N, CA, C and O of each residue as an XYZ file, in Angstrom:
748
protein
N       0.827     -1.192      0.000
C       0.000      0.000      0.000
C       0.876      1.263      0.000
O       0.654      2.190     -0.779
N       1.886      1.275      0.902
C       2.799      2.411      0.995
C       3.461      2.666     -0.358
O       3.572      3.810     -0.800
N       3.901      1.581     -1.013
C       4.565      1.689     -2.310
C       3.669      2.413     -3.317
O       4.126      3.318     -4.015
N       2.398      2.019     -3.393
C       1.509      2.581     -4.408
C       1.122      4.026     -4.091
O       0.860      4.802     -5.010
N       1.079      4.400     -2.821
C       0.838      5.797     -2.448
C       2.023      6.653     -2.879
O       1.851      7.696     -3.510
N       3.229      6.201     -2.530
C       4.437      6.939     -2.908
C       4.588      6.980     -4.425
O       4.980      8.003     -4.987
N       4.276      5.865     -5.086
C       4.359      5.833     -6.544
C       3.396      6.848     -7.165
O       3.743      7.511     -8.142
N       2.190      6.973     -6.604
C       1.223      7.948     -7.101
C       1.720      9.378     -6.944
O       1.563     10.201     -7.845
N       2.321      9.668     -5.795
C       2.880     11.002     -5.566
C       4.032     11.254     -6.536
O       4.124     12.328     -7.131
N       4.907     10.264     -6.693
C       6.044     10.393     -7.616
C       5.565     10.594     -9.049
O       6.135     11.392     -9.794
N       4.514      9.868     -9.434
C       3.987      9.998    -10.795
C       3.483     11.418    -11.043
O       3.752     12.005    -12.091
N       2.758     11.960    -10.082
C       2.262     13.343    -10.204
C       3.438     14.311    -10.338
O       3.444     15.169    -11.220
N       4.427     14.170     -9.466
C       5.597     15.040     -9.486
C       6.337     14.946    -10.815
O       6.707     15.968    -11.394
N       6.554     13.732    -11.298
C       7.300     13.551    -12.542
C       6.539     14.063    -13.756
O       7.145     14.562    -14.705
N       5.217     13.942    -13.734
C       4.408     14.460    -14.838
C       4.463     15.988    -14.872
O       4.388     16.593    -15.941
N       4.595     16.604    -13.703
C       4.745     18.061    -13.625
C       6.130     18.476    -14.142
O       6.256     19.488    -14.832
N       7.159     17.704    -13.813
C       8.537     18.062    -14.157
C       8.933     17.750    -15.595
O       9.726     18.474    -16.197
N       8.376     16.666    -16.146
C       8.811     16.189    -17.461
C       7.622     15.868    -18.361
O       6.497     15.703    -17.891
N       7.891     15.784    -19.657
C       6.920     15.281    -20.628
C       7.262     13.802    -20.823
O       8.203     13.467    -21.543
N       6.495     12.925    -20.182
C       6.827     11.501    -20.168
C       6.070     10.753    -21.256
O       4.851     10.865    -21.384
N       6.825      9.990    -22.030
C       6.254      9.132    -23.074
C       6.697      7.701    -22.772
O       7.892      7.422    -22.675
N       5.729      6.801    -22.624
C       6.038      5.404    -22.316
C       5.594      4.533    -23.483
O       4.442      4.595    -23.912
N       6.513      3.724    -23.990
C       6.205      2.780    -25.070
C       6.484      1.367    -24.577
O       7.422      1.146    -23.812
N       5.669      0.412    -25.014
C       5.913     -0.995    -24.710
C       5.197     -1.510    -23.481
O       5.581     -2.542    -22.930
N       4.158     -0.809    -23.038
C       3.407     -1.264    -21.856
C       2.859     -2.678    -22.045
O       2.693     -3.417    -21.074
N       2.582     -3.048    -23.281
C       2.060     -4.385    -23.566
C       3.095     -5.479    -23.280
O       2.742     -6.657    -23.221
N       4.358     -5.108    -23.103
C       5.424     -6.078    -22.821
C       5.555     -6.426    -21.341
O       6.367     -7.277    -20.977
N       4.771     -5.781    -20.491
C       4.852     -6.032    -19.054
C       3.894     -7.170    -18.692
O       2.678     -7.016    -18.807
N       4.437     -8.309    -18.256
C       3.566     -9.426    -17.849
C       2.757     -9.051    -16.601
O       3.249     -8.350    -15.718
N       1.532     -9.522    -16.545
C       0.649     -9.210    -15.413
C       1.068     -9.932    -14.135
O       0.732     -9.495    -13.035
N       1.796    -11.030    -14.280
C       2.250    -11.773    -13.103
C       3.537    -12.514    -13.436
O       3.927    -12.616    -14.599
N       4.185    -13.026    -12.409
C       5.408    -13.799    -12.581
C       6.653    -13.011    -12.216
O       6.634    -11.784    -12.118
N       7.736    -13.750    -12.019
C       9.012    -13.156    -11.617
C       9.798    -12.701    -12.844
O       9.924    -13.430    -13.828
N      10.319    -11.486    -12.764
C      11.122    -10.914    -13.836
C      12.138     -9.956    -13.247
O      11.907     -9.331    -12.212
N      13.267     -9.857    -13.928
C      14.247     -8.818    -13.624
C      13.936     -7.642    -14.535
O      13.854     -7.808    -15.752
N      13.764     -6.468    -13.968
C      13.551     -5.253    -14.734
C      14.890     -4.536    -14.771
O      15.375     -4.061    -13.744
N      15.491     -4.457    -15.961
C      16.837     -3.908    -16.096
C      16.818     -2.683    -17.003
O      16.365     -2.745    -18.146
N      17.316     -1.577    -16.476
C      17.297     -0.316    -17.196
C      18.680      0.316    -17.236
O      19.541      0.034    -16.402
N      18.868      1.184    -18.236
C      20.045      2.043    -18.204
C      19.867      3.031    -17.052
O      18.762      3.201    -16.537
N      20.950      3.674    -16.657
C      20.898      4.520    -15.460
C      21.764      5.760    -15.675
O      22.989      5.700    -15.575
N      21.112      6.877    -15.968
C      21.845      8.120    -16.204
C      21.524      9.196    -15.173
O      22.224     10.205    -15.092
N      20.461      8.987    -14.377
C      20.017     10.024    -13.450
C      19.425      9.407    -12.187
O      19.000      8.252    -12.183
N      19.406     10.191    -11.124
C      18.749      9.751     -9.889
C      17.237      9.592    -10.064
O      16.588      8.945     -9.242
N      16.674     10.167    -11.110
C      15.247     10.049    -11.390
C      14.867      8.650    -11.912
O      13.698      8.270    -11.850
N      15.828      7.895    -12.417
C      15.548      6.647    -13.135
C      14.731      5.609    -12.357
O      13.790      5.056    -12.927
N      15.039      5.312    -11.081
C      14.207      4.315    -10.386
C      12.734      4.733    -10.320
O      11.838      3.905    -10.478
N      12.498      6.026    -10.087
C      11.111      6.503    -10.036
C      10.455      6.455    -11.408
O       9.284      6.092    -11.523
N      11.201      6.820    -12.453
C      10.640      6.798    -13.798
C      10.250      5.385    -14.220
O       9.192      5.182    -14.815
N      11.096      4.418    -13.915
C      10.763      3.029    -14.251
C       9.583      2.555    -13.407
O       8.674      1.902    -13.919
N       9.596      2.882    -12.118
C       8.524      2.429    -11.215
C       7.153      2.953    -11.611
O       6.164      2.223    -11.532
N       7.082      4.219    -12.039
C       5.764      4.747    -12.423
C       5.294      4.182    -13.753
O       4.115      4.296    -14.088
N       6.204      3.569    -14.523
C       5.861      2.995    -15.823
C       5.257      1.599    -15.710
O       4.623      1.116    -16.648
N       5.453      0.955    -14.565
C       4.992     -0.419    -14.373
C       3.792     -0.438    -13.433
O       3.823      0.209    -12.386
N       2.728     -1.173    -13.790
C       1.566     -1.261    -12.895
C       1.831     -2.134    -11.662
O       1.080     -2.073    -10.688
N       2.876     -2.932    -11.699
C       3.234     -3.809    -10.578
C       4.364     -3.189     -9.768
O       5.136     -2.379    -10.282
N       4.454     -3.572     -8.508
C       5.542     -3.089     -7.660
C       6.872     -3.672     -8.119
O       6.972     -4.850     -8.463
N       7.878     -2.824     -8.112
C       9.244     -3.247     -8.405
C      10.040     -3.142     -7.105
O      10.038     -2.100     -6.450
N      10.712     -4.219     -6.742
C      11.589     -4.237     -5.584
C      12.996     -3.916     -6.102
O      13.544     -4.655     -6.920
N      13.572     -2.815     -5.622
C      14.834     -2.331     -6.165
C      16.031     -2.704     -5.301
O      15.973     -2.633     -4.073
N      17.115     -3.102     -5.959
C      18.427     -3.161     -5.321
C      18.954     -1.736     -5.377
O      18.961     -1.116     -6.441
N      19.399     -1.212     -4.234
C      19.878      0.171     -4.185
C      21.216      0.229     -3.453
O      21.469     -0.552     -2.535
N      22.054      1.148     -3.864
C      23.369      1.237     -3.226
C      23.220      1.440     -1.722
O      22.354      2.185     -1.264
N      24.071      0.773     -0.972
C      23.961      0.747      0.490
C      24.065      2.139      1.108
O      23.539      2.371      2.196
N      24.733      3.061      0.430
C      24.903      4.408      0.962
C      23.560      5.115      1.168
O      23.447      5.986      2.030
N      22.551      4.748      0.387
C      21.229      5.356      0.538
C      20.565      4.976      1.859
O      19.626      5.641      2.298
N      21.046      3.917      2.485
C      20.443      3.417      3.718
C      21.191      3.893      4.967
O      20.853      3.482      6.078
N      22.204      4.755      4.799
C      22.961      5.259      5.949
C      22.131      6.188      6.833
O      22.311      6.209      8.051
N      21.234      6.948      6.232
C      20.338      7.828      6.974
C      19.152      7.001      7.455
O      18.492      6.343      6.651
N      18.875      7.027      8.761
C      17.819      6.170      9.330
C      16.442      6.473      8.752
O      15.658      5.554      8.515
N      16.140      7.733      8.527
C      14.825      8.101      7.980
C      14.701      7.595      6.548
O      13.686      7.003      6.180
N      15.745      7.830      5.731
C      15.718      7.340      4.350
C      15.699      5.816      4.305
O      15.066      5.219      3.434
N      16.394      5.197      5.245
C      16.421      3.734      5.301
C      15.014      3.171      5.514
O      14.616      2.217      4.846
N      14.268      3.762      6.442
C      12.884      3.329      6.693
C      12.034      3.561      5.442
O      11.223      2.712      5.071
N      12.222      4.705      4.801
C      11.484      5.047      3.585
C      11.763      4.040      2.472
O      10.832      3.510      1.867
N      13.040      3.776      2.200
C      13.396      2.844      1.128
C      12.946      1.420      1.451
O      12.471      0.706      0.567
N      13.090      1.010      2.685
C      12.610     -0.325      3.074
C      11.103     -0.434      2.878
O      10.606     -1.475      2.447
N      10.373      0.634      3.190
C       8.922      0.659      2.996
C       8.525      0.526      1.537
O       7.441      0.037      1.216
N       9.408      0.963      0.664
C       9.164      0.847     -0.778
C       9.587     -0.511     -1.332
O       9.382     -0.794     -2.512
N      10.177     -1.350     -0.478
C      10.609     -2.667     -0.930
C      12.028     -2.685     -1.456
O      12.471     -3.692     -2.007
N      12.757     -1.574     -1.293
C      14.152     -1.537     -1.727
C      15.028     -2.182     -0.666
O      14.669     -2.229      0.511
N      16.167     -2.674     -1.092
C      17.117     -3.257     -0.143
C      18.531     -2.916     -0.592
O      18.791     -2.761     -1.785
N      19.450     -2.800      0.378
C      20.796     -2.333      0.049
C      21.669     -3.393     -0.604
O      21.510     -4.593     -0.381
N      22.598     -2.903     -1.419
C      23.620     -3.758     -2.018
C      24.954     -3.020     -1.926
O      25.041     -1.827     -2.214
N      25.978     -3.746     -1.522
C      27.336     -3.220     -1.484
C      27.938     -3.436     -2.866
O      28.251     -4.564     -3.247
N      28.095     -2.351     -3.609
C      28.555     -2.453     -4.995
C      30.049     -2.738     -5.111
O      30.530     -3.120     -6.178
N      30.778     -2.552     -4.020
C      32.226     -2.729     -4.057
C      32.660     -4.158     -3.742
O      33.754     -4.572     -4.127
N      31.810     -4.917     -3.045
C      32.163     -6.272     -2.618
C      31.070     -7.251     -3.022
O      29.965     -6.843     -3.379
N      31.377     -8.531     -2.965
C      30.359     -9.551     -3.202
C      29.403     -9.511     -2.014
O      29.781     -9.849     -0.892
N      28.186     -9.103     -2.263
C      27.214     -8.904     -1.197
C      26.234    -10.081     -1.179
O      25.209    -10.054     -1.860
N      26.555    -11.102     -0.401
C      25.742    -12.312     -0.331
C      24.335    -11.999      0.178
O      23.361    -12.580     -0.301
N      24.224    -11.088      1.140
C      22.913    -10.718      1.687
C      22.012    -10.132      0.604
O      20.835    -10.482      0.522
N      22.553     -9.249     -0.222
C      21.774     -8.645     -1.310
C      21.368     -9.699     -2.339
O      20.254     -9.665     -2.862
N      22.270    -10.632     -2.626
C      21.950    -11.702     -3.581
C      20.812    -12.562     -3.028
O      19.886    -12.912     -3.760
N      20.880    -12.904     -1.740
C      19.812    -13.697     -1.126
C      18.489    -12.941     -1.151
O      17.448    -13.527     -1.447
N      18.519    -11.632     -0.842
C      17.296    -10.820     -0.904
C      16.726    -10.803     -2.313
O      15.517    -10.939     -2.501
N      17.597    -10.636     -3.302
C      17.150    -10.592     -4.696
C      16.520    -11.916     -5.112
O      15.460    -11.932     -5.737
N      17.159    -13.011     -4.773
C      16.615    -14.327     -5.117
C      15.288    -14.582     -4.400
O      14.393    -15.213     -4.963
N      15.157    -14.098     -3.172
C      13.900    -14.251     -2.418
C      12.768    -13.476     -3.098
O      11.656    -13.985     -3.233
N      13.058    -12.245     -3.524
C      12.063    -11.428     -4.228
C      11.577    -12.165     -5.475
O      10.375    -12.232     -5.734
N      12.511    -12.713     -6.242
C      12.147    -13.417     -7.471
C      11.415    -14.720     -7.177
O      10.457    -15.063     -7.870
N      11.852    -15.438     -6.170
C      11.187    -16.699     -5.803
C       9.725    -16.459     -5.421
O       8.869    -17.315     -5.645
N       9.448    -15.288     -4.843
C       8.082    -14.938     -4.455
C       7.242    -14.447     -5.641
O       6.071    -14.106     -5.472
N       7.837    -14.411     -6.835
C       7.090    -14.050     -8.039
C       6.982    -12.563     -8.295
O       6.072    -12.121     -8.996
N       7.894    -11.783     -7.740
C       7.849    -10.319     -7.890
C       8.778     -9.841     -8.999
O       9.501    -10.620     -9.621
N       8.731     -8.522     -9.223
C       9.650     -7.855    -10.138
C      10.839     -7.337     -9.341
O      10.662     -6.728     -8.286
N      12.040     -7.574     -9.834
C      13.254     -7.069     -9.206
C      13.878     -6.047    -10.140
O      14.184     -6.358    -11.291
N      14.067     -4.831     -9.652
C      14.661     -3.769    -10.444
C      16.154     -3.648    -10.210
O      16.621     -3.640     -9.071
N      16.894     -3.554    -11.300
C      18.353     -3.428    -11.230
C      18.852     -2.548    -12.369
O      18.239     -2.452    -13.432
N      19.983     -1.914    -12.105
C      20.708     -1.214    -13.152
C      21.965     -2.035    -13.416
O      22.886     -2.026    -12.599
N      22.019     -2.745    -14.541
C      23.116     -3.678    -14.801
C      24.511     -3.068    -14.714
O      25.482     -3.773    -14.439
N      24.614     -1.759    -14.948
C      25.925     -1.112    -14.902
C      26.368     -0.836    -13.464
O      27.543     -0.571    -13.210
N      25.421     -0.899    -12.528
C      25.757     -0.717    -11.124
C      25.907      0.725    -10.682
O      26.054      0.989     -9.489
N      25.873      1.654    -11.606
C      26.012      3.069    -11.288
C      25.499      3.878    -12.471
O      25.178      3.319    -13.520
N      25.423      5.193    -12.303
C      24.970      6.047    -13.401
C      26.063      6.130    -14.480
O      27.249      6.275    -14.183
N      25.623      6.034    -15.730
C      26.535      6.128    -16.876
C      25.871      6.960    -17.963
O      24.671      7.227    -17.907
N      26.660      7.367    -18.950
C      26.102      8.192    -20.023
C      25.780      7.403    -21.284
O      25.224      7.961    -22.229
N      26.114      6.126    -21.318
C      25.826      5.320    -22.492
C      26.477      3.963    -22.385
O      27.182      3.669    -21.419
N      26.231      3.130    -23.399
C      26.769      1.772    -23.379
C      28.291      1.788    -23.454
O      28.886      2.539    -24.227
N      28.900      0.947    -22.638
C      30.331      0.688    -22.710
C      30.573     -0.703    -22.152
O      30.058     -1.049    -21.088
N      31.343     -1.490    -22.858
C      31.644     -2.851    -22.401
C      32.298     -2.838    -21.017
O      32.130     -3.787    -20.251
N      33.030     -1.789    -20.690
C      33.683     -1.731    -19.380
C      32.691     -1.542    -18.235
O      33.045     -1.768    -17.077
N      31.460     -1.134    -18.533
C      30.436     -0.970    -17.500
C      29.714     -2.272    -17.158
O      28.941     -2.327    -16.201
N      29.970     -3.317    -17.943
C      29.253     -4.588    -17.770
C      29.632     -5.239    -16.439
O      30.809     -5.438    -16.141
N      28.616     -5.563    -15.651
C      28.798     -6.272    -14.380
C      28.075     -7.616    -14.493
O      26.968     -7.662    -15.029
N      28.666     -8.706    -14.005
C      28.083    -10.036    -14.169
C      26.890    -10.333    -13.256
O      26.208    -11.338    -13.455
N      26.627     -9.486    -12.266
C      25.590     -9.783    -11.267
C      24.197     -9.984    -11.825
O      23.487    -10.895    -11.400
N      23.794     -9.149    -12.768
C      22.438     -9.264    -13.307
C      22.254    -10.598    -14.019
O      21.204    -11.227    -13.891
N      23.257    -11.031    -14.763
C      23.165    -12.316    -15.463
C      23.125    -13.470    -14.469
O      22.362    -14.420    -14.641
N      23.945    -13.383    -13.436
C      23.967    -14.433    -12.425
C      22.582    -14.582    -11.787
O      22.108    -15.701    -11.592
N      21.937    -13.464    -11.462
C      20.598    -13.526    -10.868
C      19.568    -14.081    -11.853
O      18.710    -14.874    -11.468
N      19.648    -13.674    -13.107
C      18.705    -14.170    -14.122
C      18.848    -15.677    -14.295
O      17.848    -16.392    -14.366
N      20.069    -16.156    -14.362
C      20.322    -17.584    -14.575
C      19.952    -18.388    -13.333
O      19.236    -19.385    -13.428
N      20.438    -17.957    -12.168
C      20.193    -18.713    -10.925
C      18.706    -18.774    -10.571
O      18.232    -19.793    -10.068
N      17.973    -17.698    -10.830
C      16.554    -17.653    -10.472
C      15.653    -18.135    -11.607
O      14.441    -18.268    -11.432
N      16.256    -18.397    -12.777
C      15.484    -18.780    -13.969
C      14.410    -17.727    -14.270
O      13.257    -18.051    -14.555
N      14.826    -16.462    -14.198
C      13.928    -15.336    -14.455
C      14.285    -14.661    -15.769
O      15.461    -14.465    -16.077
N      13.283    -14.314    -16.528
C      13.506    -13.542    -17.749
C      13.772    -12.090    -17.382
O      13.447    -11.635    -16.285
N      14.370    -11.378    -18.326
C      14.740     -9.977    -18.131
C      13.849     -9.095    -18.989
O      13.662     -9.351    -20.179
N      13.300     -8.049    -18.371
C      12.552     -7.034    -19.114
C      13.492     -5.837    -19.284
O      13.760     -5.122    -18.319
N      13.997     -5.613    -20.514
C      14.897     -4.471    -20.730
C      14.097     -3.170    -20.828
O      13.021     -3.131    -21.425
N      14.640     -2.112    -20.233
C      13.992     -0.797    -20.246
C      15.049      0.245    -20.606
O      16.159      0.229    -20.075
N      14.691      1.142    -21.509
C      15.610      2.231    -21.858
C      14.941      3.564    -21.566
O      13.787      3.798    -21.926
N      15.695      4.427    -20.906
C      15.241      5.785    -20.616
C      16.116      6.738    -21.425
O      17.344      6.673    -21.378
N      15.454      7.626    -22.170
C      16.180      8.632    -22.949
C      15.684     10.005    -22.539
O      14.495     10.304    -22.652
N      16.599     10.839    -22.062
C      16.242     12.193    -21.650
C      17.489     12.991    -21.325
O      18.567     12.440    -21.099
N      17.312     14.319    -21.309
C      18.379     15.169    -20.783
C      18.031     15.592    -19.350
O      18.825     16.258    -18.685
N      16.844     15.202    -18.882
C      16.375     15.399    -17.501
C      16.239     16.874    -17.117
O      16.235     17.206    -15.932
N      16.131     17.742    -18.094
C      15.912     19.159    -17.792
C      14.421     19.409    -17.612
O      13.592     18.686    -18.165
N      14.088     20.420    -16.848
C      12.700     20.772    -16.551
C      11.879     20.870    -17.834
O      12.261     21.557    -18.781
N      10.754     20.178    -17.847
C       9.793     20.119    -18.951
C      10.347     19.464    -20.217
O       9.735     19.568    -21.280
N      11.481     18.798    -20.118
C      12.014     18.085    -21.280
C      11.302     16.742    -21.431
O      10.633     16.261    -20.517
N      11.467     16.164    -22.596
C      10.844     14.876    -22.892
C      11.642     13.750    -22.248
O      12.872     13.735    -22.294
N      10.923     12.810    -21.648
C      11.519     11.584    -21.126
C      10.841     10.433    -21.862
O       9.640     10.210    -21.715
N      11.618      9.713    -22.648
C      11.081      8.577    -23.394
C      11.505      7.295    -22.681
O      12.694      7.029    -22.508
N      10.512      6.508    -22.271
C      10.757      5.235    -21.599
C      10.258      4.138    -22.527
O       9.077      4.095    -22.873
N      11.176      3.242    -22.931
C      10.819      2.152    -23.822
C      11.003      0.835    -23.075
O      12.081      0.546    -22.557
N       9.933      0.044    -23.030
C       9.936     -1.245    -22.338
C       9.962     -2.345    -23.400
O       9.060     -2.452    -24.231
N      11.005     -3.149    -23.351
C      11.156     -4.227    -24.326
C      10.453     -5.503    -23.888
O       9.992     -5.617    -22.752
N      10.379     -6.447    -24.792
C       9.795     -7.756    -24.485
C      10.719     -8.520    -23.547
O      11.939     -8.380    -23.627
N      10.137     -9.338    -22.647
C      10.978    -10.158    -21.760
C      11.867    -11.100    -22.566
O      11.454    -11.650    -23.586
N      13.104    -11.274    -22.081
C      14.084    -12.128    -22.743
C      14.524    -13.210    -21.756
O      14.888    -12.921    -20.617
N      14.482    -14.449    -22.215
C      14.873    -15.584    -21.372
C      16.360    -15.851    -21.577
O      16.808    -16.122    -22.691
N      17.117    -15.769    -20.485
C      18.554    -16.035    -20.539
C      18.898    -17.323    -19.802
O      20.024    -17.497    -19.335
N      17.917    -18.231    -19.699
C      18.197    -19.474    -18.979
C      19.270    -20.266    -19.724
O      19.370    -20.240    -20.950
N      20.047    -20.954    -18.938
C      21.167    -21.723    -19.466
C      20.785    -23.193    -19.442
O      20.334    -23.707    -18.418
N      20.966    -23.864    -20.564
C      20.643    -25.296    -20.665
C      21.683    -26.114    -19.907
O      22.820    -25.678    -19.730
N      21.285    -27.300    -19.464
C      22.221    -28.198    -18.775
C      23.445    -28.428    -19.649
O      23.331    -28.673    -20.850
N      24.602    -28.346    -19.036
C      25.839    -28.585    -19.755
C      26.449    -27.333    -20.353
O      27.619    -27.345    -20.736
N      25.680    -26.240    -20.445
C      26.230    -24.996    -20.971
C      27.018    -24.285    -19.880
O      26.751    -24.450    -18.690
N      27.978    -23.502    -20.303
C      28.787    -22.730    -19.371
C      28.056    -21.428    -19.046
O      27.503    -20.778    -19.933
N      28.060    -21.057    -17.775
C      27.440    -19.799    -17.350
C      28.464    -18.673    -17.501
O      29.220    -18.393    -16.570
N      28.489    -18.042    -18.641
C      29.387    -16.908    -18.863
C      28.600    -15.639    -18.538
O      28.017    -15.002    -19.415
N      28.604    -15.295    -17.255
C      27.766    -14.195    -16.776
C      28.131    -12.859    -17.403
O      27.252    -12.032    -17.644
N      29.398    -12.636    -17.669
C      29.788    -11.355    -18.249
C      29.230    -11.207    -19.669
O      28.774    -10.127    -20.045
N      29.264    -12.281    -20.453
C      28.722    -12.237    -21.816
C      27.209    -12.037    -21.788
O      26.669    -11.261    -22.577
N      26.527    -12.732    -20.886
C      25.072    -12.585    -20.769
C      24.721    -11.169    -20.323
O      23.791    -10.566    -20.858
N      25.459    -10.630    -19.343
C      25.209     -9.260    -18.877
C      25.438     -8.257    -20.000
O      24.692     -7.286    -20.128
N      26.463     -8.485    -20.812
C      26.721     -7.605    -21.950
C      25.559     -7.665    -22.933
O      25.159     -6.637    -23.479
N      25.013     -8.859    -23.164
C      23.860     -9.010    -24.053
C      22.665     -8.229    -23.498
O      21.963     -7.550    -24.247
N      22.436     -8.327    -22.188
C      21.332     -7.585    -21.554
C      21.520     -6.086    -21.765
O      20.582     -5.388    -22.148
N      22.728     -5.592    -21.515
C      23.015     -4.166    -21.658
C      22.843     -3.703    -23.100
O      22.300     -2.628    -23.351
N      23.306     -4.514    -24.045
C      23.146     -4.160    -25.462
C      21.656     -4.105    -25.837
O      21.240     -3.233    -26.599
N      20.870     -5.019    -25.310
C      19.421     -5.016    -25.601
C      18.765     -3.746    -25.055
O      17.882     -3.176    -25.695
N      19.197     -3.309    -23.879
C      18.647     -2.088    -23.291
C      18.937     -0.900    -24.209
O      18.038     -0.130    -24.546
N      20.198     -0.764    -24.606
C      20.584      0.401    -25.411
C      20.107      0.328    -26.857
O      20.166      1.326    -27.575
N      19.629     -0.850    -27.299
C      19.110     -0.972    -28.658
C      17.619     -0.644    -28.742
O      17.063     -0.560    -29.836
N      16.973     -0.459    -27.590
C      15.531     -0.132    -27.611
C      15.287      1.261    -28.161
O      14.139      1.698    -28.249
């Protein structure tokens, strides 16, 4: 309930600030577990993706956002959970797998931080590892904007992509993550 109230407020605020155009709403499954993976150029991105989806998205968020107790309660109320981007964060991986096992949407930025465009050096293997281990398809999302007041924000939602690995195949997480990132930037 808290999530949808905050999402409604965020949607109103974002509609006032930007001219939002959303394409590909028909690609959002009504139920089931999926990884929602988007490019990340601005602090507005988690809210922009969240208001585009009718279902709740549980976000992995950098642990620094949870240092403030008030913000920590707020983010936890929204279903977000911290991830240590500098180290292998087993707790965050377990939380992510639990979210997916429960049939929810898990939001991630495959690059792990804000970037200005595709680069192979930004590829992180974590998103692929979660997709393969949880047997979850990926919904690629691309956000295009300069994020200036009243500017256009184009959000394109792609069709879900299955990255499951067949028995006997090698799990090359970096290659799979690169494929996910390329699909996002090709939308």
